[in-house]
N, C-alpha and C positions, 0 to 999 in steps of 0.2 A: 262899252263892253266888247271884249274880243269874242268872235264867233268861230267855231270850228265845225267841221262836218264829221259825223260819226255814224255808226251802225248800232241799232238797238240789239242788245244781246239777251237781256232778261228784263221782265217787268214784275214789279211787286207793288201794286197799288199806284201811288203817285211817285214812287221812287223807281227809277229806271237805270239799268246798267248799260252804258254806251261805250263802245270801242271807238276811240278817236283815231283819225287818219293823219299821218304826218303831212305837212304842207311844204311848199317851196320856201316860204318865209322862215320856217323853222331853222334852216341852216344858217341864216344870218342873224338870228335872234340872240341878244346878249344873255338871255336866260337859258339858252340851249343846253348848257351843261347839266342843269338840274331838272329840266322839263320832263314830265312823265312821258309825253308823246315821243320826244327825241330819244329817250333812253330805251324805250321799248316800243317796237312798231305795233304791238297789240295792246297798247295802254287802255285800260278800262277805268272809267270813273262812274260814280253814282250821282245822278242828277235828278232833280224834281221836274214834274210836268203835270199839266192839267189836260194835255192833249191825249187823244186815244191812239196810243202807239202799240205796235206788236213787234215781237222779235223779227229782225230782218229789215225793218224800216230804216231808210237813210234819213237822218235828222240833222238839223242845225242846232248846235249847242252854244249857248251864251255863257261864257265863263266870267265870273265876278272880277272886276278890275282891281279890287282890293288885294287879291292874291298876288298880283304883280308888284304892288306897293310893298306888301309884306316880304316877299322874296327879295326885293331890292334892298330893303332895310337890313335884312339878315345877311345877304351876300356882300353888301358894301359897308354897312354900319358896324357889324360885329368885328370884321378885320380892322377897320379904322380905329375903333375904340381900343382893341387889344394892342394895336401898334402904338397909339398914343400912351396907353398905360405902360407899355414896355419902355418907351423913350423916357417918360417921367420917372419911372422906377429906376432905370439905368442912371439917370441924372442924379437921383437921390443917392444911389449907391456910390457914384463917383465923388460925392461930397463927404464921404466918411473920412475922418482924419487919418492920415497915413496912407491913403490910397495913391498909387503911383500916378504922377501927373501925366505921364506918357499915355496911359490908358483912359484918362478922364474924358477925353473927347470921343473915344471909340466906344466906350461901354454903352452910352445911351443909344447909339446907332445899332450896335449889335443886339442889345436887348429889345429894341423896337422891332427889328426884323425877325427875331425869334418869336416874339409875341404875335407878329403879323402872321407868321406861318401857323401858329397855334390857332389864331382866329379864323384863318381860311379852313383849316382842318375841322374845326368845330362848326363853322357855319354851313358847310355842305350838308351834313346829315340833318341839321336843324331845318334847312329849307326844304329838303326832300320829305320831311315828315308833315309838312303843311297839307291840309285837306283841300283838294280842289272842289270848289262848289260851283255848280252851274245849273242852268235851266234849259230845257228844250224849248226853242222859240218857234220852230217850224218843222213840219214833216215834209221831206222832199219828195216822197212818193206821190203826194197830191199834185205837185207841180208836173211830174212826169205823166200822170194820168190826164191832166188837163190838156197837155200838148198833143196827146193822141186823139 
């Protein structure tokens, strides 16, 4: 599980709103274009906790690894599938009797890249709509208190 540091903004029973802080690793992450933290420096997520937290606490949030798998499948799988569908559709189009032979080789490639562009455009909003699920694993204010 990936862990991030955040600040508790609001508490509602076991559900807590946490503002995540951007890290140095965010700049080199492959998912940086769609990541909530990277898009907005004040990104807030709702996480669950069994710990006694209050607004203002610095906490460590563990984010579910399945989120990265889902985002990867959407960001890479959807464009790949649309590209392949475009190539095969273009190939089928080029088999129509009377289709100019000069265009027969180019049509599958052109259709594939048009479909790829559509797949990329469609996959970005899909990935951004995924809910970030996490859990508070540690309250960092306790560590600060122990050191004093």
